[in-house]
NUKOL-93424 format. One record per residue (C-alpha): residue number from 1; residue in three letters; x, z, y. Coordinates in pm, whole numbers, plus 32768, in hexadecimal, padded with zeros to 4 digits. Last residue first. Layout:
BEGIN
(NUM 'ALA' (X Z Y));
...
This chain:
BEGIN
(150 'ALA' (FAE7 2DF0 58C2));
(149 'ALA' (FB81 2F48 58C3));
(148 'LEU' (FAD1 305A 597F));
(147 'GLY' (FB9D 311E 5A7A));
(146 'GLY' (FA72 3196 5B3D));
(145 'GLY' (FAF2 311B 5C89));
(144 'LEU' (F9E2 301E 5CC9));
(143 'SER' (FA74 2F0E 5BF1));
(142 'PRO' (FA12 2DB3 5C61));
(141 'ALA' (F8E4 2D1E 5BB2));
(140 'ARG' (F93C 2C59 5A7B));
(139 'ALA' (F90F 2AE8 5AB9));
(138 'MET' (F7AE 2A6D 5AA3));
(137 'SER' (F72B 296E 59AE));
(136 'LEU' (F5DF 2A29 599C));
(135 'ALA' (F5FE 2A55 5825));
(134 'ALA' (F76D 2AB3 5854));
(133 'GLU' (F713 2BC1 5951));
(132 'VAL' (F601 2C3B 5868));
(131 'VAL' (F6F4 2C52 5744));
(130 'LEU' (F7F2 2D0B 581C));
(129 'VAL' (F6E5 2E02 5887));
(128 'PHE' (F687 2E2F 5719));
(127 'GLU' (F7EF 2E7C 56B9));
(126 'GLU' (F807 2F8C 57C2));
(125 'ALA' (F6B4 3015 5754));
(124 'ALA' (F727 3021 55EA));
(123 'ARG' (F867 30D7 564D));
(122 'LEU' (F7A0 31D3 571A));
(121 'LEU' (F6AB 31FE 55FC));
(120 'ASP' (F7C6 324E 550C));
(119 'ASP' (F862 3347 55FE));
(118 'ALA' (F717 33F9 5631));
(117 'GLU' (F6D1 33FE 54BB));
(116 'ARG' (F82E 3488 5474));
(115 'SER' (F808 359A 5578));
(114 'THR' (F6C2 3600 54D6));
(113 'VAL' (F56F 35CB 5573));
(112 'VAL' (F43E 36B0 555D));
(111 'ARG' (F528 37DB 5580));
(110 'PRO' (F45D 3878 5696));
(109 'ILE' (F31C 37D7 5713));
(108 'GLY' (F366 378F 587F));
(107 'ALA' (F247 36A1 58C3));
(106 'GLU' (F348 358C 58F5));
(105 'ALA' (F3C5 35C9 5792));
(104 'ALA' (F262 35B9 5709));
(103 'ALA' (F220 3475 57C5));
(102 'ARG' (F365 33E0 5743));
(101 'LYS' (F309 3445 55E1));
(100 'GLY' (F1C0 3391 5605));
(99 'ALA' (F267 325B 5692));
(98 'THR' (F35C 3232 5571));
(97 'LEU' (F26A 316A 5499));
(96 'ALA' (F21A 3080 55BA));
(95 'PHE' (F391 3051 55EA));
(94 'PHE' (F3BE 2FD9 5484));
(93 'ARG' (F283 2F02 5484));
(92 'ALA' (F2ED 2E51 55C4));
(91 'TRP' (F44D 2E1D 553F));
(90 'GLU' (F3C3 2D87 5400));
(89 'ASP' (F2D7 2CA6 54C9));
(88 'LEU' (F3F1 2C1C 55A0));
(87 'GLU' (F3CE 2AB4 5523));
(86 'PRO' (F25A 2AD2 5574));
(85 'ALA' (F2AF 2ADF 56E7));
(84 'VAL' (F16A 2AE5 57B0));
(83 'GLY' (F08E 2B76 569F));
(82 'ALA' (F191 2C6B 561B));
(81 'LEU' (F1DF 2CD1 5781));
(80 'LEU' (F070 2D1A 57CA));
(79 'VAL' (F05B 2E05 56A1));
(78 'TRP' (F19F 2EAF 5710));
(77 'VAL' (F121 2ED1 5875));
(76 'SER' (F000 2F93 57DF));
(75 'THR' (EEA2 2F2F 5842));
(74 'VAL' (EDA1 3002 58F5));
(73 'ARG' (EC4D 2F5E 5918));
(72 'SER' (EB72 2FC5 5A3C));
(71 'ARG' (EC32 2F01 5B41));
(70 'ARG' (EB45 2DDB 5B4B));
(69 'THR' (EBFC 2C93 5B35));
(68 'PRO' (ECA6 2B98 5C18));
(67 'VAL' (EDAA 2AC4 5B68));
(66 'PRO' (EF1E 2AE1 5BA3));
(65 'ARG' (F005 29DB 5B0C));
(64 'ALA' (F10B 2A62 5A21));
(63 'ARG' (F273 29F9 59EF));
(62 'SER' (F345 2A90 5B03));
(61 'ALA' (F281 2BC8 5B5C));
(60 'LEU' (F246 2C0E 59EB));
(59 'LEU' (F3BA 2BEB 59A4));
(58 'ALA' (F411 2CD6 5AC0));
(57 'ALA' (F308 2DCB 5A45));
(56 'ALA' (F3B7 2DD7 58F3));
(55 'ALA' (F4FB 2E2B 59A8));
(54 'ARG' (F446 2F3E 5A65));
(53 'LEU' (F3B9 2FCD 5924));
(52 'ALA' (F517 2FCB 588A));
(51 'ALA' (F597 3096 59B1));
(50 'LEU' (F475 3189 5981));
(49 'HIS' (F4D7 31B7 5815));
(48 'ALA' (F63E 3207 5878));
(47 'ALA' (F5C8 3301 597E));
(46 'ALA' (F4E0 33AA 5883));
(45 'TYR' (F5F0 33CD 577A));
(44 'ARG' (F6EA 3454 5877));
(43 'LEU' (F5DF 3549 58F2));
(42 'GLY' (F59A 35C1 5793));
(41 'ASP' (F70B 35E6 5741));
(40 'PRO' (F75F 36B7 5873));
(39 'SER' (F8B1 3628 58DF));
(38 'THR' (F860 3507 59C4));
(37 'ARG' (F984 3429 5A2B));
(36 'ALA' (F937 3311 5931));
(35 'ALA' (F7C7 3327 598E));
(34 'GLU' (F81B 32F2 5AFD));
(33 'ALA' (F8ED 31C0 5AAB));
(32 'LEU' (F7D4 3136 59D2));
(31 'GLY' (F6DC 3177 5AE9));
(30 'ARG' (F7B8 30C4 5BE3));
(29 'ARG' (F7C4 2F9B 5AF3));
(28 'ALA' (F647 2F9E 5ADD));
(27 'VAL' (F631 2FA9 5C5B));
(26 'THR' (F70E 2E74 5C6D));
(25 'LEU' (F63D 2DCF 5B5F));
(24 'LEU' (F502 2E18 5C25));
(23 'GLN' (F595 2D8D 5D66));
(22 'VAL' (F604 2C4F 5CB4));
(21 'PRO' (F4AD 2C26 5C12));
(20 'THR' (F407 2C47 5D67));
(19 'ARG' (F347 2D80 5DC5));
(18 'GLN' (F1CD 2DAB 5DDD));
(17 'PRO' (F1AA 2DD8 5C67));
(16 'LEU' (F093 2D2B 5BA8));
(15 'MET' (EF89 2E0B 5B0E));
(14 'HIS' (EE92 2DEE 5C31));
(13 'ALA' (EE8E 2C74 5C08));
(12 'PRO' (EE22 2C86 5A9C));
(11 'VAL' (EF23 2BBD 59DA));
(10 'THR' (EF20 2A4C 5986));
(9 'PRO' (F009 2988 58A7));
(8 'VAL' (F065 282F 592A));
(7 'PRO' (EFD7 2727 5842));
(6 'ALA' (F0D6 2664 5778));
(5 'PRO' (F110 250B 5806));
(4 'LYS' (F03E 23F7 576B));
(3 'ILE' (F100 22F1 56AD));
(2 'PRO' (F09F 218D 5707));
(1 'MET' (F00C 20AE 55F5));
């Protein structure tokens, strides 16, 4: 009996990024470099989280097939990532939990993020980008001057 290939995960068409996975990973790397150079803790935290979001979008762009849907339902990229790449479920849950703090930091709420939390999230985002690159069988994107180690 022939083995059926696994179905391609679907994502609402309006949720898929317009950029290619390579473009998104390049932008994610730029975001990591920007975060590394940013001194306000909240902004460093937010930039690192945004870089992780872009890496997640790269995986969605690569693995998911768009399906037309009504736009009324808002779905987190992290929820979509867990469905498209179940092996990254822990990462998706981690970054979903940090999203509220990112929003507060972006809103300018003082002292919502400590220096340690910003540094920890930056390291996690750097690792996540590497994980996504490996999942997509892509070589690490060239450094964009941020001085990040591979």
